[in-house]
KETORDO-316835 format. One record per residue: residue in one letter; x negated, y negated, z negated of N, C-alpha, C in turn; residue number from 1. Coordinates in steps of 0.001 Angstrom, whole numbers, m for minus. Layout:
# KETORDO-316835
+------+---------+---------+---------+---------+---------+---------+---------+---------+---------+-----+
: type :      nu :      nv :      nw :     cau :     cav :     caw :      cu :      cv :      cw : seq :
+------+---------+---------+---------+---------+---------+---------+---------+---------+---------+-----+
:    A :       X :       Y :       Z :       X :       Y :       Z :       X :       Y :       Z : NUM :
...
+------+---------+---------+---------+---------+---------+---------+---------+---------+---------+-----+
This chain:
# KETORDO-316835
+------+---------+---------+---------+---------+---------+---------+---------+---------+---------+-----+
: type :      nu :      nv :      nw :     cau :     cav :     caw :      cu :      cv :      cw : seq :
+------+---------+---------+---------+---------+---------+---------+---------+---------+---------+-----+
:    M :  m80934 :   89815 :   16007 :  m79548 :   89619 :   16447 :  m78682 :   89237 :   15246 :   1 :
:    D :  m77723 :   88388 :   15492 :  m76779 :   87998 :   14452 :  m76057 :   89240 :   13918 :   2 :
:    P :  m75890 :   89350 :   12578 :  m75247 :   90541 :   11986 :  m73866 :   90833 :   12562 :   3 :
:    Q :  m73081 :   89793 :   12814 :  m71756 :   90006 :   13383 :  m71844 :   90532 :   14805 :   4 :
:    D :  m72796 :   90004 :   15588 :  m72995 :   90487 :   16960 :  m73467 :   91940 :   16950 :   5 :
:    L :  m74338 :   92272 :   16004 :  m74826 :   93647 :   15896 :  m73670 :   94597 :   15600 :   6 :
:    A :  m72802 :   94193 :   14682 :  m71638 :   95020 :   14352 :  m70727 :   95182 :   15570 :   7 :
:    N :  m70557 :   94111 :   16333 :  m69720 :   94181 :   17537 :  m70315 :   95118 :   18578 :   8 :
:    C :  m71635 :   95043 :   18755 :  m72307 :   95914 :   19733 :  m72170 :   97385 :   19328 :   9 :
:    R :  m72278 :   97658 :   18044 :  m72094 :   99030 :   17566 :  m70675 :   99512 :   17819 :  10 :
:    E :  m69712 :   98613 :   17613 :  m68313 :   98971 :   17846 :  m68062 :   99239 :   19324 :  11 :
:    I :  m68657 :   98430 :   20186 :  m68503 :   98632 :   21633 :  m69112 :   99966 :   22058 :  12 :
:    H :  m70306 :  100252 :   21556 :  m70963 :  101518 :   21910 :  m70132 :  102704 :   21444 :  13 :
:    A :  m69600 :  102606 :   20219 :  m68756 :  103681 :   19706 :  m67524 :  103860 :   20584 :  14 :
:    G :  m66986 :  102763 :   21080 :  m65835 :  102843 :   21964 :  m66158 :  103522 :   23284 :  15 :
:    L :  m67345 :  103257 :   23810 :  m67763 :  103894 :   25066 :  m68008 :  105395 :   24879 :  16 :
:    M :  m68364 :  105780 :   23655 :  m68644 :  107189 :   23347 :  m67415 :  107921 :   22801 :  17 :
:    A :  m66305 :  107243 :   22656 :  m65119 :  107814 :   22014 :  m64612 :  109063 :   22734 :  18 :
:    K :  m63987 :  109942 :   21956 :  m63473 :  111201 :   22504 :  m62448 :  110972 :   23599 :  19 :
:    E :  m61685 :  109890 :   23458 :  m60657 :  109630 :   24463 :  m61237 :  109329 :   25836 :  20 :
:    R :  m62550 :  109045 :   25870 :  m63203 :  108764 :   27150 :  m64131 :  109908 :   27585 :  21 :
:    N :  m63956 :  111071 :   26990 :  m64815 :  112212 :   27332 :  m64718 :  112606 :   28802 :  22 :
:    T :  m63583 :  112331 :   29400 :  m63394 :  112736 :   30795 :  m64025 :  111755 :   31781 :  23 :
:    I :  m64476 :  110607 :   31291 :  m65088 :  109643 :   32214 :  m66506 :  109214 :   31803 :  24 :
:    N :  m66910 :  109509 :   30558 :  m68231 :  109035 :   30126 :  m69315 :  110114 :   30145 :  25 :
:    Y :  m68943 :  111349 :   30429 :  m69883 :  112473 :   30287 :  m71121 :  112368 :   31180 :  26 :
:    L :  m71019 :  111661 :   32296 :  m72174 :  111532 :   33203 :  m73158 :  110461 :   32741 :  27 :
:    F :  m72777 :  109678 :   31743 :  m73598 :  108536 :   31332 :  m74162 :  108671 :   29915 :  28 :
:    L :  m73983 :  109847 :   29324 :  m74407 :  110048 :   27939 :  m75920 :  110170 :   27789 :  29 :
:    E :  m76567 :  110779 :   28760 :  m78001 :  111066 :   28689 :  m78725 :  110506 :   29934 :  30 :
:    P :  m80047 :  110378 :   29851 :  m80800 :  109904 :   31026 :  m80613 :  110848 :   32228 :  31 :
:    V :  m80653 :  110302 :   33406 :  m80534 :  111103 :   34633 :  m81724 :  112037 :   34733 :  32 :
:    E :  m81443 :  113278 :   35036 :  m82507 :  114288 :   35157 :  m83183 :  114134 :   36527 :  33 :
:    T :  m84345 :  113503 :   36524 :  m85030 :  113192 :   37795 :  m85612 :  114424 :   38485 :  34 :
:    T :  m85707 :  115538 :   37775 :  m86202 :  116753 :   38445 :  m85178 :  117246 :   39474 :  35 :
:    Y :  m83897 :  116933 :   39209 :  m82851 :  117314 :   40156 :  m82622 :  116219 :   41199 :  36 :
:    F :  m82999 :  115013 :   40830 :  m82845 :  113874 :   41749 :  m84169 :  113115 :   41835 :  37 :
:    P :  m85148 :  113672 :   42513 :  m86485 :  113057 :   42571 :  m86488 :  111669 :   43221 :  38 :
:    E :  m85510 :  111382 :   44039 :  m85448 :  110085 :   44704 :  m84801 :  109007 :   43824 :  39 :
:    Y :  m84342 :  109401 :   42647 :  m83606 :  108467 :   41788 :  m84427 :  107231 :   41442 :  40 :
:    L :  m85667 :  107409 :   41038 :  m86510 :  106283 :   40619 :  m86952 :  105407 :   41794 :  41 :
:    K :  m86749 :  105891 :   42993 :  m87044 :  105046 :   44151 :  m85912 :  104035 :   44393 :  42 :
:    V :  m84721 :  104411 :   43969 :  m83555 :  103548 :   44148 :  m83295 :  102709 :   42899 :  43 :
:    I :  m83440 :  103319 :   41743 :  m83130 :  102664 :   40464 :  m84428 :  102255 :   39767 :  44 :
:    K :  m84597 :  100965 :   39564 :  m85842 :  100441 :   38974 :  m85847 :  100499 :   37444 :  45 :
:    K :  m84671 :  100422 :   36835 :  m84595 :  100468 :   35367 :  m83457 :  101404 :   34961 :  46 :
:    P :  m83775 :  102672 :   34746 :  m82733 :  103621 :   34324 :  m82184 :  103254 :   32945 :  47 :
:    M :  m80926 :  103589 :   32715 :  m80307 :  103327 :   31417 :  m79161 :  104312 :   31224 :  48 :
:    D :  m78912 :  104670 :   29977 :  m77823 :  105584 :   29622 :  m77337 :  105237 :   28229 :  49 :
:    L :  m76242 :  105836 :   27792 :  m75639 :  105486 :   26511 :  m76510 :  105876 :   25319 :  50 :
:    R :  m77224 :  106971 :   25421 :  m78108 :  107362 :   24312 :  m79249 :  106367 :   24159 :  51 :
:    T :  m79893 :  106007 :   25258 :  m80995 :  105038 :   25211 :  m80485 :  103675 :   24753 :  52 :
:    L :  m79294 :  103316 :   25176 :  m78701 :  102042 :   24762 :  m78568 :  101981 :   23241 :  53 :
:    K :  m78091 :  103066 :   22642 :  m77921 :  103133 :   21190 :  m79271 :  103089 :   20480 :  54 :
:    E :  m80240 :  103810 :   21005 :  m81575 :  103821 :   20399 :  m82204 :  102429 :   20423 :  55 :
:    N :  m82056 :  101741 :   21535 :  m82595 :  100376 :   21641 :  m81917 :   99434 :   20650 :  56 :
:    L :  m80606 :   99590 :   20499 :  m79853 :   98732 :   19583 :  m80315 :   98932 :   18144 :  57 :
:    E :  m80440 :  100170 :   17735 :  m80830 :  100458 :   16355 :  m82302 :  100148 :   16091 :  58 :
:    A :  m83108 :  100139 :   17143 :  m84531 :   99817 :   16986 :  m84774 :   98308 :   16986 :  59 :
:    G :  m83736 :   97529 :   17188 :  m83874 :   96071 :   17174 :  m84482 :   95495 :   18443 :  60 :
:    K :  m84350 :   96205 :   19542 :  m84943 :   95718 :   20789 :  m84125 :   94609 :   21449 :  61 :
:    Y :  m82883 :   94459 :   21006 :  m82030 :   93403 :   21555 :  m81974 :   92241 :   20560 :  62 :
:    T :  m82391 :   91084 :   21001 :  m82377 :   89907 :   20128 :  m81067 :   89130 :   20229 :  63 :
:    A :  m80263 :   89467 :   21229 :  m78967 :   88803 :   21415 :  m77992 :   89800 :   22022 :  64 :
:    K :  m76717 :   89580 :   21783 :  m75694 :   90500 :   22282 :  m75690 :   90561 :   23807 :  65 :
:    E :  m76064 :   89460 :   24453 :  m76086 :   89427 :   25915 :  m77068 :   90450 :   26480 :  66 :
:    E :  m78160 :   90690 :   25777 :  m79137 :   91682 :   26229 :  m78542 :   93090 :   26146 :  67 :
:    F :  m77806 :   93333 :   25088 :  m77117 :   94615 :   24945 :  m76070 :   94770 :   26044 :  68 :
:    Y :  m75295 :   93709 :   26278 :  m74271 :   93752 :   27325 :  m74889 :   94065 :   28686 :  69 :
:    A :  m76031 :   93453 :   28954 :  m76681 :   93632 :   30256 :  m77096 :   95086 :   30458 :  70 :
:    D :  m77654 :   95709 :   29422 :  m78080 :   97102 :   29550 :  m76882 :   98050 :   29634 :  71 :
:    A :  m75817 :   97728 :   28920 :  m74612 :   98562 :   29007 :  m74034 :   98505 :   30419 :  72 :
:    Q :  m73978 :   97321 :   30982 :  m73483 :   97156 :   32358 :  m74410 :   97869 :   33344 :  73 :
:    L :  m75694 :   97842 :   33051 :  m76688 :   98458 :   33941 :  m76453 :   99959 :   34114 :  74 :
:    I :  m75995 :  100618 :   33065 :  m75730 :  102059 :   33138 :  m74807 :  102378 :   34314 :  75 :
:    F :  m73739 :  101617 :   34414 :  m72709 :  101898 :   35413 :  m73065 :  101299 :   36776 :  76 :
:    D :  m73768 :  100172 :   36757 :  m74244 :   99603 :   38026 :  m75237 :  100543 :   38698 :  77 :
:    N :  m76102 :  101169 :   37912 :  m77059 :  102130 :   38466 :  m76337 :  103307 :   39120 :  78 :
:    A :  m75303 :  103781 :   38448 :  m74547 :  104927 :   38984 :  m73893 :  104571 :   40318 :  79 :
:    I :  m73359 :  103359 :   40394 :  m72727 :  102918 :   41639 :  m73768 :  102754 :   42747 :  80 :
:    A :  m74882 :  102121 :   42389 :  m75937 :  101874 :   43385 :  m76517 :  103173 :   43945 :  81 :
:    F :  m76701 :  104175 :   43101 :  m77320 :  105427 :   43542 :  m76344 :  106328 :   44299 :  82 :
:    N :  m75062 :  106241 :   43973 :  m74110 :  107199 :   44531 :  m73180 :  106630 :   45606 :  83 :
:    K :  m73248 :  105339 :   45859 :  m72289 :  104736 :   46794 :  m72409 :  105285 :   48216 :  84 :
:    D :  m73616 :  105702 :   48615 :  m73807 :  106207 :   49976 :  m74011 :  107718 :   50003 :  85 :
:    R :  m73618 :  108383 :   48923 :  m73779 :  109836 :   48829 :  m72404 :  110504 :   48855 :  86 :
:    D :  m72429 :  111798 :   48847 :  m71170 :  112545 :   48847 :  m70464 :  112500 :   47488 :  87 :
:    S :  m71200 :  112172 :   46445 :  m70631 :  112159 :   45084 :  m69946 :  110825 :   44775 :  88 :
:    K :  m68939 :  110512 :   45580 :  m68221 :  109245 :   45386 :  m67439 :  109221 :   44081 :  89 :
:    F :  m67112 :  110408 :   43531 :  m66350 :  110449 :   42280 :  m67139 :  109798 :   41144 :  90 :
:    V :  m68482 :  109835 :   41253 :  m69320 :  109197 :   40225 :  m69093 :  107683 :   40234 :  91 :
:    V :  m68942 :  107133 :   41416 :  m68672 :  105695 :   41538 :  m67354 :  105346 :   40866 :  92 :
:    D :  m66343 :  106205 :   41076 :  m65039 :  105962 :   40448 :  m65135 :  106011 :   38924 :  93 :
:    L :  m65870 :  106975 :   38414 :  m66048 :  107075 :   36954 :  m66771 :  105850 :   36410 :  94 :
:    A :  m67788 :  105399 :   37130 :  m68549 :  104225 :   36695 :  m67662 :  102979 :   36649 :  95 :
:    K :  m66807 :  102833 :   37638 :  m65910 :  101673 :   37670 :  m64910 :  101718 :   36518 :  96 :
:    R :  m64440 :  102903 :   36188 :  m63518 :  103039 :   35060 :  m64220 :  102720 :   33740 :  97 :
:    M :  m65473 :  103112 :   33636 :  m66243 :  102792 :   32431 :  m66519 :  101287 :   32324 :  98 :
:    I :  m66713 :  100639 :   33458 :  m66902 :   99179 :   33444 :  m65646 :   98492 :   32918 :  99 :
:    R :  m64478 :   98971 :   33348 :  m63228 :   98381 :   32860 :  m63061 :   98612 :   31358 : 100 :
:    A :  m63444 :   99799 :   30909 :  m63360 :  100097 :   29477 :  m64325 :   99212 :   28690 : 101 :
:    F :  m65514 :   99033 :   29223 :  m66522 :   98184 :   28593 :  m66026 :   96746 :   28475 : 102 :
:    D :  m65425 :   96235 :   29528 :  m64899 :   94865 :   29510 :  m63796 :   94707 :   28461 : 103 :
:    R :  m62930 :   95707 :   28359 :  m61850 :   95639 :   27362 :  m62415 :   95647 :   25940 : 104 :
:    L :  m63420 :   96469 :   25716 :  m64026 :   96543 :   24389 :  m64714 :   95225 :   24018 : 105 :
:    K :  m65372 :   94623 :   24991 :  m66010 :   93320 :   24740 :  m64981 :   92279 :   24345 : 106 :
:    K :  m63916 :   92198 :   25114 :  m62881 :   91191 :   24837 :  m62237 :   91423 :   23480 : 107 :
:    K :  m62015 :   92676 :   23143 :  m61373 :   93009 :   21871 :  m62230 :   92578 :   20682 : 108 :
:    T :  m63524 :   92918 :   20722 :  m64393 :   92579 :   19592 :  m64627 :   91073 :   19491 : 109 :
:    E :  m64787 :   90407 :   20629 :  m65024 :   88969 :   20605 :  m63779 :   88207 :   20162 : 110 :
:    A :  m62598 :   88706 :   20550 :  m61355 :   88066 :   20116 :  m61175 :   88213 :   18610 : 111 :
:    A :  m61518 :   89389 :   18081 :  m61403 :   89622 :   16636 :  m62348 :   88704 :   15869 : 112 :
:    T :  m63566 :   88518 :   16399 :  m64535 :   87637 :   15750 :  m64068 :   86193 :   15794 : 113 :
:    A :  m63541 :   85767 :   16936 :  m63054 :   84396 :   17072 :  m61876 :   84134 :   16142 : 114 :
:    K :  m60988 :   85117 :   15990 :  m59839 :   84976 :   15098 :  m60300 :   84841 :   13658 : 115 :
:    K :  m61282 :   85651 :   13294 :  m61813 :   85593 :   11929 :  m62431 :   84243 :   11643 : 116 :
:    N :  m63260 :   83758 :   12547 :  m63903 :   82453 :   12368 :  m62886 :   81326 :   12415 : 117 :
:    G :  m61889 :   81449 :   13288 :  m60854 :   80431 :   13382 :  m60014 :   80352 :   12128 : 118 :
:    G :  m59747 :   81499 :   11484 :  m58985 :   81511 :   10244 :  m59694 :   80780 :    9133 : 119 :
:    D :  m61016 :   80956 :    9038 :  m61793 :   80251 :    8026 :  m61745 :   78761 :    8262 : 120 :
:    S :  m61849 :   78344 :    9535 :  m61832 :   76918 :    9858 :  m60481 :   76308 :    9540 : 121 :
:    A :  m59403 :   77064 :    9835 :  m58062 :   76545 :    9577 :  m57836 :   76343 :    8089 : 122 :
:    S :  m58370 :   77279 :    7275 :  m58222 :   77150 :    5832 :  m58928 :   75915 :    5319 : 123 :
:    T :  m60123 :   75654 :    5837 :  m60884 :   74472 :    5431 :  m60186 :   73202 :    5857 : 124 :
:    A :  m59655 :   73204 :    7076 :  m58972 :   72022 :    7592 :  m57732 :   71714 :    6772 : 125 :
:    S :  m57010 :   72756 :    6335 :  m55804 :   72561 :    5547 :  m56118 :   71914 :    4212 : 126 :
:    T :  m57184 :   72362 :    3586 :  m57594 :   71781 :    2309 :  m57958 :   70327 :    2472 : 127 :
:    G :  m58698 :   70028 :    3536 :  m59096 :   68646 :    3781 :  m57913 :   67764 :    4063 : 128 :
:    G :  m56902 :   68303 :    4768 :  m55719 :   67517 :    5086 :  m54948 :   67145 :    3843 : 129 :
:    G :  m54873 :   68064 :    2855 :  m54173 :   67765 :    1625 :  m54821 :   66629 :     871 : 130 :
:    T :  m56139 :   66581 :     876 :  m56853 :   65514 :     196 :  m56549 :   64167 :     824 : 131 :
:    K :  m56471 :   64138 :    2138 :  m56187 :   62888 :    2835 :  m54809 :   62357 :    2465 : 132 :
:    K :  m53824 :   63233 :    2331 :  m52478 :   62801 :    1982 :  m52441 :   62171 :     599 : 133 :
:    I :  m53181 :   62761 :    m331 :  m53222 :   62215 :   m1691 :  m53820 :   60820 :   m1687 : 134 :
:    K :  m54868 :   60637 :    m929 :  m55497 :   59322 :    m845 :  m54537 :   58299 :    m246 : 135 :
:    L :  m53761 :   58722 :     726 :  m52834 :   57816 :    1390 :  m51765 :   57352 :     413 : 136 :
:    K :  m51274 :   58242 :    m429 :  m50280 :   57876 :   m1416 :  m50835 :   56877 :   m2420 : 137 :
:    L :  m52063 :   57087 :   m2836 :  m52687 :   56162 :   m3781 :  m52804 :   54775 :   m3176 : 138 :
:    K :  m53152 :   54707 :   m1920 :  m53288 :   53412 :   m1256 :  m51944 :   52705 :   m1173 : 139 :
:    R :  m50887 :   53454 :    m906 :  m49562 :   52853 :    m804 :  m49104 :   52326 :   m2160 : 140 :
:    N :  m49320 :   53090 :   m3210 :  m48961 :   52634 :   m4551 :  m49692 :   51357 :   m4904 : 141 :
:    S :  m50976 :   51311 :   m4549 :  m51791 :   50140 :   m4827 :  m51254 :   48914 :   m4106 : 142 :
:    S :  m50779 :   49104 :   m2868 :  m50237 :   47993 :   m2086 :  m48970 :   47458 :   m2723 : 143 :
:    I :  m48127 :   48368 :   m3242 :  m46876 :   47946 :   m3863 :  m47155 :   47124 :   m5116 : 144 :
:    L :  m48108 :   47597 :   m5933 :  m48447 :   46883 :   m7162 :  m49011 :   45504 :   m6855 : 145 :
:    S :  m49839 :   45425 :   m5839 :  m50421 :   44134 :   m5468 :  m49347 :   43174 :   m5005 : 146 :
:    A :  m48384 :   43678 :   m4218 :  m47308 :   42830 :   m3711 :  m46450 :   42339 :   m4864 : 147 :
:    S :  m46198 :   43217 :   m5863 :  m45394 :   42835 :   m7015 :  m46079 :   41766 :   m7831 : 148 :
:    S :  m47404 :   41927 :   m8009 :  m48183 :   40967 :   m8783 :  m48153 :   39596 :   m8120 : 149 :
:    S :  m48276 :   39568 :   m6793 :  m48270 :   38301 :   m6063 :  m46925 :   37603 :   m6212 : 150 :
:    T :  m45825 :   38379 :   m6231 :  m44487 :   37796 :   m6369 :  m44330 :   37148 :   m7737 : 151 :
:    E :  m44866 :   37799 :   m8783 :  m44765 :   37260 :  m10131 :  m45512 :   35937 :  m10243 : 152 :
:    E :  m46696 :   35866 :   m9667 :  m47489 :   34643 :   m9734 :  m46784 :   33498 :   m9027 : 153 :
:    A :  m46138 :   33794 :   m7903 :  m45436 :   32760 :   m7145 :  m44248 :   32248 :   m7936 : 154 :
:    S :  m43547 :   33147 :   m8674 :  m42385 :   32738 :   m9446 :  m42770 :   31820 :  m10590 : 155 :
:    S :  m43880 :   32116 :  m11295 :  m44307 :   31302 :  m12427 :  m44766 :   29922 :  m11985 : 156 :
:    G :  m45117 :   29773 :  m10737 :  m45603 :   28482 :  m10250 :  m44492 :   27593 :   m9756 : 157 :
:    T :  m43261 :   28039 :   m9782 :  m42143 :   27227 :   m9282 :  m41348 :   26614 :  m10415 : 158 :
:    G :  m41909 :   26546 :  m11637 :  m41220 :   25917 :  m12757 :  m40106 :   26756 :  m13290 : 159 :
:    G :  m40222 :   28065 :  m13197 :  m39225 :   28961 :  m13771 :  m38061 :   29234 :  m12857 : 160 :
:    V :  m38043 :   28656 :  m11674 :  m36935 :   28902 :  m10742 :  m37438 :   29769 :   m9604 : 161 :
:    A :  m36898 :   30934 :   m9523 :  m37323 :   31861 :   m8466 :  m36494 :   31639 :   m7227 : 162 :
:    P :  m37031 :   31854 :   m6074 :  m36278 :   31702 :   m4837 :  m35175 :   32731 :   m4761 : 163 :
:    P :  m34184 :   32496 :   m3941 :  m33084 :   33461 :   m3806 :  m33626 :   34830 :   m3448 : 164 :
:    P :  m33050 :   35859 :   m4013 :  m33546 :   37217 :   m3727 :  m33427 :   37549 :   m2254 : 165 :
:    N :  m34447 :   38139 :   m1758 :  m34485 :   38529 :    m342 :  m34092 :   39992 :    m243 : 166 :
:    K :  m32849 :   40243 :     184 :  m32352 :   41614 :     236 :  m33172 :   42473 :    1185 : 167 :
:    K :  m33576 :   41877 :    2281 :  m34365 :   42620 :    3266 :  m35695 :   43050 :    2680 : 168 :
:    A :  m36294 :   42118 :    1905 :  m37589 :   42431 :    1291 :  m37438 :   43553 :     288 : 169 :
:    K :  m36313 :   43555 :    m473 :  m36103 :   44624 :   m1429 :  m36000 :   45973 :    m740 : 170 :
:    K :  m35337 :   46024 :     389 :  m35202 :   47282 :    1120 :  m36549 :   47797 :    1560 : 171 :
:    V :  m37413 :   46891 :    2024 :  m38749 :   47288 :    2458 :  m39527 :   47853 :    1302 : 172 :
:    K :  m39411 :   47184 :     123 :  m40145 :   47621 :   m1053 :  m39690 :   49009 :   m1471 : 173 :
:    L :  m38388 :   49291 :   m1393 :  m37870 :   50596 :   m1775 :  m38359 :   51690 :    m833 : 174 :
:    K :  m38463 :   51345 :     412 :  m38942 :   52330 :    1386 :  m40403 :   52667 :    1147 : 175 :
:    L :  m41189 :   51703 :     742 :  m42616 :   51941 :     527 :  m42868 :   52671 :    m777 : 176 :
:    S :  m41943 :   52519 :   m1745 :  m42141 :   53140 :   m3049 :  m42151 :   54644 :   m2901 : 177 :
:    L :  m43114 :   55302 :   m3564 :  m43280 :   56748 :   m3422 :  m42796 :   57511 :   m4643 : 178 :
:    G :  m42283 :   56815 :   m5661 :  m41827 :   57522 :   m6847 :  m41017 :   56630 :   m7741 : 179 :
:    K :  m40133 :   57251 :   m8543 :  m39272 :   56491 :   m9437 :  m40081 :   55753 :  m10487 : 180 :
:    N :  m41172 :   56368 :  m10928 :  m41989 :   55752 :  m11975 :  m42564 :   54434 :  m11522 : 181 :
:    A :  m42990 :   54370 :  m10232 :  m43573 :   53141 :   m9713 :  m42536 :   52040 :   m9686 : 182 :
:    S :  m41263 :   52383 :   m9292 :  m40205 :   51382 :   m9208 :  m39853 :   50867 :  m10591 : 183 :
:    K :  m39755 :   51790 :  m11591 :  m39425 :   51380 :  m12939 :  m40492 :   50475 :  m13521 : 184 :
:    S :  m41763 :   50837 :  m13226 :  m42878 :   50059 :  m13744 :  m42848 :   48646 :  m13206 : 185 :
:    E :  m42526 :   48510 :  m11903 :  m42490 :   47173 :  m11316 :  m41352 :   46360 :  m11898 : 186 :
:    S :  m40168 :   47021 :  m12104 :  m38996 :   46317 :  m12617 :  m39247 :   45841 :  m14027 : 187 :
:    K :  m39863 :   46699 :  m14891 :  m40148 :   46343 :  m16263 :  m41137 :   45205 :  m16323 : 188 :
:    S :  m42163 :   45256 :  m15437 :  m43175 :   44210 :  m15430 :  m42573 :   42875 :  m15041 : 189 :
:    S :  m41620 :   42846 :  m14103 :  m40998 :   41604 :  m13648 :  m40168 :   40979 :  m14755 : 190 :
:    R :  m39419 :   41823 :  m15544 :  m38575 :   41282 :  m16603 :  m39381 :   40699 :  m17747 : 191 :
:    S :  m40548 :   41280 :  m18031 :  m41324 :   40829 :  m19175 :  m42174 :   39607 :  m18864 : 192 :
:    N :  m42597 :   39409 :  m17641 :  m43527 :   38358 :  m17308 :  m42873 :   37169 :  m16617 : 193 :
:    S :  m41725 :   37354 :  m15922 :  m41108 :   36253 :  m15162 :  m40122 :   35498 :  m16043 : 194 :
:    P :  m39968 :   34144 :  m15887 :  m38953 :   33374 :  m16637 :  m37577 :   33760 :  m16187 : 195 :
:    A :  m36537 :   33301 :  m16940 :  m35156 :   33639 :  m16612 :  m34826 :   33144 :  m15207 : 196 :
:    L :  m34185 :   34007 :  m14463 :  m33851 :   33668 :  m13076 :  m32493 :   32998 :  m13022 : 197 :
:    L :  m32390 :   31935 :  m12238 :  m31121 :   31250 :  m12040 :  m30371 :   31922 :  m10921 : 198 :
:    P :  m29073 :   31918 :  m10995 :  m28309 :   32542 :   m9881 :  m28529 :   31788 :   m8596 : 199 :
:    P :  m28478 :   32448 :   m7489 :  m28729 :   31769 :   m6194 :  m27661 :   30714 :   m5876 : 200 :
+------+---------+---------+---------+---------+---------+---------+---------+---------+---------+-----+
């Protein structure tokens, strides 16, 4: 059995044996005494109780948590099946209350495990997301530099006369720029490499 599942099964069993449930679990702690109920084995094909459940768990007889769950449920199903048509209807009521307690314990342990695993996944996803953002910024910077380089080449090919400045294009370039250093670098590069610009 998976170590986490084993720990959960132990926690569930401890919950079923808890002192707060002493008033409802006392009939299910030990195997049914067949000397007092000789007909028991004629009705119940696989007896089960909380002590045997714990012994099986610690002996490694359950290879999956579902097997443990099935035997735990069997304890109370047996009680209902044997007592439903007898005068001891209170046993049926106790068994039903234990089933509800068992279901709550299962949900609690499984929710805690899912939260733990989900937290680890969220941490990994957050780290990966940060890396993606850094890559995106690098790509944008690269695009700006390439666009600037292309503009310089076009200016040198027009005989030293640059076309009228495109205000709209400048606004786009500023929006794409991700840092002051990139803008300064582009401006310095344009002044050093481009010929004198004539007024429009």
